A tleap script that builds the chain and sets N, CA, C and O, in Angstrom:
source leaprc.protein.ff14SB
mol = sequence {
  NMET ARG LEU SER HIE ARG GLY ARG THR SER
  GLU ALA PHE HIE ALA MET THR LEU ILE VAL
  LYS ALA ASP GLU LEU GLU ALA ALA GLY HIE
  ASP VAL VAL ARG LEU SER ILE GLU GLU PRO
  ASP PHE GLY ALA SER PRO VAL VAL HIE ALA
  ALA MET CYS ASP VAL TRP SER ALA VAL ARG
  TRP ASP MET PRO LEU CPRO
}
set mol.1.N position { 89.264 54.059 93.475 }
set mol.1.CA position { 89.566 55.501 93.350 }
set mol.1.C position { 91.215 55.643 93.707 }
set mol.1.O position { 91.746 54.934 94.562 }
set mol.2.N position { 91.980 56.716 92.886 }
set mol.2.CA position { 93.328 56.730 93.191 }
set mol.2.C position { 93.197 57.852 93.194 }
set mol.2.O position { 92.503 58.638 92.550 }
set mol.3.N position { 94.400 57.990 94.504 }
set mol.3.CA position { 94.933 59.591 94.259 }
set mol.3.C position { 95.870 59.739 93.596 }
set mol.3.O position { 96.525 58.926 92.943 }
set mol.4.N position { 95.993 61.004 93.769 }
set mol.4.CA position { 97.432 61.524 92.550 }
set mol.4.C position { 98.460 61.537 93.346 }
set mol.4.O position { 98.278 61.575 94.563 }
set mol.5.N position { 100.113 61.499 92.640 }
set mol.5.CA position { 101.066 61.555 93.550 }
set mol.5.C position { 100.679 62.615 94.545 }
set mol.5.O position { 100.177 62.305 95.626 }
set mol.6.N position { 100.887 63.758 94.223 }
set mol.6.CA position { 100.810 64.582 95.317 }
set mol.6.C position { 100.000 64.327 96.790 }
set mol.6.O position { 100.380 64.744 97.884 }
set mol.7.N position { 98.814 63.552 96.522 }
set mol.7.CA position { 97.820 63.150 97.088 }
set mol.7.C position { 98.605 61.977 98.481 }
set mol.7.O position { 98.725 61.966 99.706 }
set mol.8.N position { 98.982 61.099 97.251 }
set mol.8.CA position { 99.981 60.011 97.844 }
set mol.8.C position { 100.746 60.630 98.824 }
set mol.8.O position { 100.491 60.195 99.947 }
set mol.9.N position { 102.182 62.093 98.757 }
set mol.9.CA position { 103.233 61.966 99.304 }
set mol.9.C position { 103.541 63.419 100.505 }
set mol.9.O position { 104.439 63.775 101.268 }
set mol.10.N position { 101.961 63.984 100.002 }
set mol.10.CA position { 101.974 65.574 100.900 }
set mol.10.C position { 101.993 65.118 102.243 }
set mol.10.O position { 101.509 64.062 102.653 }
set mol.11.N position { 102.534 65.909 102.840 }
set mol.11.CA position { 101.986 65.577 104.903 }
set mol.11.C position { 100.708 65.580 105.107 }
set mol.11.O position { 100.025 65.850 104.119 }
set mol.12.N position { 99.944 65.275 106.488 }
set mol.12.CA position { 99.104 65.285 106.639 }
set mol.12.C position { 98.521 66.844 107.114 }
set mol.12.O position { 99.366 67.636 107.531 }
set mol.13.N position { 97.506 67.153 107.069 }
set mol.13.CA position { 97.333 68.668 107.629 }
set mol.13.C position { 97.462 68.538 109.145 }
set mol.13.O position { 96.910 67.585 109.695 }
set mol.14.N position { 98.170 69.454 109.874 }
set mol.14.CA position { 98.683 69.151 111.270 }
set mol.14.C position { 97.568 68.991 112.334 }
set mol.14.O position { 97.734 68.453 113.429 }
set mol.15.N position { 96.181 69.630 111.785 }
set mol.15.CA position { 94.619 70.083 112.980 }
set mol.15.C position { 94.559 68.494 112.530 }
set mol.15.O position { 94.424 67.859 113.575 }
set mol.16.N position { 94.599 67.706 111.545 }
set mol.16.CA position { 94.238 66.402 111.589 }
set mol.16.C position { 94.826 65.328 112.544 }
set mol.16.O position { 94.316 64.410 113.186 }
set mol.17.N position { 96.326 65.877 112.366 }
set mol.17.CA position { 97.204 64.685 113.828 }
set mol.17.C position { 96.720 64.524 115.205 }
set mol.17.O position { 96.657 63.616 116.035 }
set mol.18.N position { 96.123 66.879 115.043 }
set mol.18.CA position { 96.101 66.487 116.602 }
set mol.18.C position { 94.527 66.065 117.122 }
set mol.18.O position { 94.217 65.694 118.254 }
set mol.19.N position { 93.531 66.259 115.809 }
set mol.19.CA position { 92.192 65.366 116.295 }
set mol.19.C position { 92.366 63.664 116.210 }
set mol.19.O position { 91.622 62.823 116.713 }
set mol.20.N position { 93.409 63.484 115.528 }
set mol.20.CA position { 94.050 61.950 115.636 }
set mol.20.C position { 94.116 61.440 117.474 }
set mol.20.O position { 93.352 60.768 118.167 }
set mol.21.N position { 95.286 62.076 117.726 }
set mol.21.CA position { 96.118 62.443 118.752 }
set mol.21.C position { 95.032 62.598 119.873 }
set mol.21.O position { 95.186 61.755 120.757 }
set mol.22.N position { 93.919 63.494 120.088 }
set mol.22.CA position { 92.696 63.523 121.040 }
set mol.22.C position { 91.409 62.341 121.019 }
set mol.22.O position { 90.632 62.060 121.930 }
set mol.23.N position { 91.495 61.802 119.701 }
set mol.23.CA position { 90.352 60.582 120.012 }
set mol.23.C position { 91.235 59.227 120.842 }
set mol.23.O position { 90.756 58.399 121.617 }
set mol.24.N position { 92.887 59.380 120.288 }
set mol.24.CA position { 92.922 58.369 120.794 }
set mol.24.C position { 93.343 58.684 122.090 }
set mol.24.O position { 94.324 57.978 122.322 }
set mol.25.N position { 93.105 59.344 122.977 }
set mol.25.CA position { 93.212 59.956 124.686 }
set mol.25.C position { 92.057 59.552 124.892 }
set mol.25.O position { 91.957 58.464 125.460 }
set mol.26.N position { 91.154 60.081 124.613 }
set mol.26.CA position { 89.706 60.039 124.471 }
set mol.26.C position { 88.832 58.396 124.839 }
set mol.26.O position { 88.090 58.058 125.762 }
set mol.27.N position { 89.286 57.773 123.797 }
set mol.27.CA position { 89.478 56.337 123.458 }
set mol.27.C position { 90.194 55.863 124.861 }
set mol.27.O position { 89.451 55.210 125.594 }
set mol.28.N position { 91.339 56.063 125.273 }
set mol.28.CA position { 92.094 55.458 126.284 }
set mol.28.C position { 90.980 56.011 127.806 }
set mol.28.O position { 91.146 55.514 128.920 }
set mol.29.N position { 90.313 56.681 127.624 }
set mol.29.CA position { 89.905 56.852 128.845 }
set mol.29.C position { 89.694 58.373 129.625 }
set mol.29.O position { 88.974 58.779 130.537 }
set mol.30.N position { 90.869 59.048 128.623 }
set mol.30.CA position { 91.104 60.695 129.228 }
set mol.30.C position { 89.797 61.121 128.693 }
set mol.30.O position { 88.965 60.675 127.903 }
set mol.31.N position { 90.062 62.950 129.999 }
set mol.31.CA position { 88.509 63.883 129.879 }
set mol.31.C position { 89.601 64.949 128.903 }
set mol.31.O position { 90.411 65.612 129.552 }
set mol.32.N position { 89.602 65.095 127.368 }
set mol.32.CA position { 89.807 66.246 126.667 }
set mol.32.C position { 88.936 66.965 126.190 }
set mol.32.O position { 87.784 66.829 125.779 }
set mol.33.N position { 90.114 68.254 126.375 }
set mol.33.CA position { 89.009 69.326 125.765 }
set mol.33.C position { 89.697 70.191 124.696 }
set mol.33.O position { 90.692 70.915 124.689 }
set mol.34.N position { 88.821 69.848 123.849 }
set mol.34.CA position { 89.511 70.302 122.777 }
set mol.34.C position { 88.851 71.999 122.213 }
set mol.34.O position { 87.707 72.223 121.817 }
set mol.35.N position { 90.089 73.081 122.358 }
set mol.35.CA position { 89.907 74.382 121.759 }
set mol.35.C position { 90.410 75.082 120.604 }
set mol.35.O position { 90.459 76.265 120.268 }
set mol.36.N position { 90.858 73.714 119.977 }
set mol.36.CA position { 91.582 74.485 118.541 }
set mol.36.C position { 91.445 74.174 117.308 }
set mol.36.O position { 92.046 74.585 116.315 }
set mol.37.N position { 90.444 73.268 117.448 }
set mol.37.CA position { 89.617 72.852 116.165 }
set mol.37.C position { 88.453 73.366 115.882 }
set mol.37.O position { 87.620 73.422 116.786 }
set mol.38.N position { 88.147 73.829 114.645 }
set mol.38.CA position { 86.928 73.821 113.970 }
set mol.38.C position { 86.389 75.016 114.227 }
set mol.38.O position { 87.170 75.541 115.020 }
set mol.39.N position { 85.309 75.911 113.968 }
set mol.39.CA position { 84.913 77.550 113.862 }
set mol.39.C position { 84.290 77.534 115.108 }
set mol.39.O position { 83.627 76.528 115.362 }
set mol.40.N position { 84.386 78.911 116.408 }
set mol.40.CA position { 83.220 78.746 117.184 }
set mol.40.C position { 82.040 78.685 116.821 }
set mol.40.O position { 81.888 78.513 115.612 }
set mol.41.N position { 81.009 78.777 117.525 }
set mol.41.CA position { 79.813 78.015 117.471 }
set mol.41.C position { 78.839 79.893 117.599 }
set mol.41.O position { 77.759 80.149 117.066 }
set mol.42.N position { 79.806 80.997 118.570 }
set mol.42.CA position { 79.375 82.213 119.030 }
set mol.42.C position { 80.270 83.239 118.271 }
set mol.42.O position { 81.461 83.004 118.064 }
set mol.43.N position { 79.750 84.210 117.926 }
set mol.43.CA position { 80.395 85.352 117.268 }
set mol.43.C position { 81.046 86.464 118.457 }
set mol.43.O position { 80.747 86.574 119.646 }
set mol.44.N position { 81.924 87.129 117.736 }
set mol.44.CA position { 82.690 87.812 118.114 }
set mol.44.C position { 82.050 88.999 119.172 }
set mol.44.O position { 80.914 89.453 119.038 }
set mol.45.N position { 83.073 89.443 120.329 }
set mol.45.CA position { 82.837 90.091 121.318 }
set mol.45.C position { 81.914 91.497 120.661 }
set mol.45.O position { 81.857 91.676 119.444 }
set mol.46.N position { 81.499 92.060 121.258 }
set mol.46.CA position { 81.050 93.917 120.910 }
set mol.46.C position { 82.038 94.218 120.698 }
set mol.46.O position { 82.250 94.555 119.533 }
set mol.47.N position { 82.974 94.259 121.498 }
set mol.47.CA position { 84.375 95.669 121.632 }
set mol.47.C position { 85.006 94.996 120.426 }
set mol.47.O position { 85.390 95.804 119.581 }
set mol.48.N position { 85.266 93.348 120.053 }
set mol.48.CA position { 86.088 93.139 119.220 }
set mol.48.C position { 84.693 93.506 117.467 }
set mol.48.O position { 85.337 93.498 116.419 }
set mol.49.N position { 83.905 93.637 117.356 }
set mol.49.CA position { 83.078 93.332 116.421 }
set mol.49.C position { 82.561 94.895 116.090 }
set mol.49.O position { 82.029 95.069 114.994 }
set mol.50.N position { 82.682 95.898 116.888 }
set mol.50.CA position { 83.024 97.354 116.841 }
set mol.50.C position { 84.290 97.503 116.143 }
set mol.50.O position { 84.329 98.338 115.239 }
set mol.51.N position { 85.283 96.859 116.404 }
set mol.51.CA position { 86.334 97.116 116.013 }
set mol.51.C position { 87.139 96.622 114.640 }
set mol.51.O position { 88.117 97.155 114.117 }
set mol.52.N position { 86.297 95.245 114.163 }
set mol.52.CA position { 86.405 94.989 113.052 }
set mol.52.C position { 85.547 96.060 111.929 }
set mol.52.O position { 86.084 96.250 110.838 }
set mol.53.N position { 84.284 96.709 112.214 }
set mol.53.CA position { 83.969 97.517 111.581 }
set mol.53.C position { 84.436 98.869 111.575 }
set mol.53.O position { 84.185 99.556 110.585 }
set mol.54.N position { 84.901 99.220 112.269 }
set mol.54.CA position { 85.622 100.700 112.137 }
set mol.54.C position { 86.488 99.947 110.991 }
set mol.54.O position { 85.844 99.850 109.946 }
set mol.55.N position { 88.058 99.278 110.917 }
set mol.55.CA position { 88.335 99.269 110.173 }
set mol.55.C position { 87.994 98.429 108.590 }
set mol.55.O position { 88.708 98.736 107.635 }
set mol.56.N position { 87.200 97.680 108.452 }
set mol.56.CA position { 86.035 97.408 107.651 }
set mol.56.C position { 85.700 99.035 106.776 }
set mol.56.O position { 86.011 99.240 105.603 }
set mol.57.N position { 85.244 99.702 107.380 }
set mol.57.CA position { 85.069 100.668 106.783 }
set mol.57.C position { 86.234 101.659 106.368 }
set mol.57.O position { 86.185 101.934 105.169 }
set mol.58.N position { 87.153 102.195 106.982 }
set mol.58.CA position { 88.521 102.262 106.988 }
set mol.58.C position { 88.761 102.015 105.248 }
set mol.58.O position { 89.505 102.854 104.740 }
set mol.59.N position { 88.256 101.052 104.395 }
set mol.59.CA position { 89.465 100.232 103.523 }
set mol.59.C position { 88.858 100.901 102.590 }
set mol.59.O position { 87.647 101.119 102.550 }
set mol.60.N position { 89.938 101.366 101.548 }
set mol.60.CA position { 89.473 102.136 100.160 }
set mol.60.C position { 88.987 101.105 98.884 }
set mol.60.O position { 89.791 100.779 98.010 }
set mol.61.N position { 88.217 100.849 98.887 }
set mol.61.CA position { 87.819 100.169 98.326 }
set mol.61.C position { 87.721 100.054 96.478 }
set mol.61.O position { 87.405 99.116 95.746 }
set mol.62.N position { 88.070 101.208 96.244 }
set mol.62.CA position { 88.240 102.017 94.825 }
set mol.62.C position { 90.221 101.959 94.565 }
set mol.62.O position { 90.862 102.457 93.639 }
set mol.63.N position { 90.675 101.255 95.630 }
set mol.63.CA position { 92.533 101.102 95.625 }
set mol.63.C position { 92.552 99.700 95.187 }
set mol.63.O position { 91.970 98.878 95.894 }
set mol.64.N position { 93.264 99.242 93.899 }
set mol.64.CA position { 93.869 98.133 93.931 }
set mol.64.C position { 94.561 97.276 95.262 }
set mol.64.O position { 95.072 97.888 96.199 }
set mol.65.N position { 94.518 96.182 95.221 }
set mol.65.CA position { 95.022 95.433 96.183 }
set mol.65.C position { 96.731 95.405 95.719 }
set mol.65.O position { 97.075 95.648 94.562 }
set mol.66.N position { 97.317 95.205 96.376 }
set mol.66.CA position { 98.720 95.133 96.063 }
set mol.66.C position { 99.293 93.970 95.718 }
set mol.66.O position { 100.495 93.928 95.454 }
savepdb mol mol.pdb
quit
């Protein structure tokens, strides 16, 4: 498989850089708490969920997006 020019020359996704650094620290014996990568495995709190529902219900679906 051959990567495109863009694939060979683009910067790494910054989250991947953090993952690599965390892996290195763990391999060196450090405890690492990963709070910034991946999706949470829990839903929004009831207060946040209610606020999201209020905003969502106020959207005018018949209006075009800007």
